[in-house]
C-alpha positions, 0 to 999 in steps of 0.5 A: 506497421513496421517492426521498428515502430512497433518496438518503439511503441512497446518500449514507450508503453512499458516505460509509462507503466513503470513510471506509474508503479514508481509513484505508488505509495504503500497501503496504510495499516489498520487494526481490525476487530472481529464482529464475533469475538472482538479479536483485534488484528493488524492488516493493510486490507480488511480480512473479510466481511466479519471484521470492522476497522478499529483504528486510524491508519498507521504509516509504519509497518505492522500498525506501528507509528513511523519513528521520528528522526533524532533532533540535532542540538 
């Protein structure tokens, strides 16, 4: 394979990988409850096997709801 063809393929592969990353959405936030003492924490992924999910997903960061834009009159 010639050098120009290799670099063109490498550029195409890099562009395809970057396009996929641009479409990725952030993970939702959840409250997690400890099975041992009932402590609740907010995290995007499970803190480990001793925790169970304790809420529906939140769209905002840190288990906050996404603010609504003000309505125009």
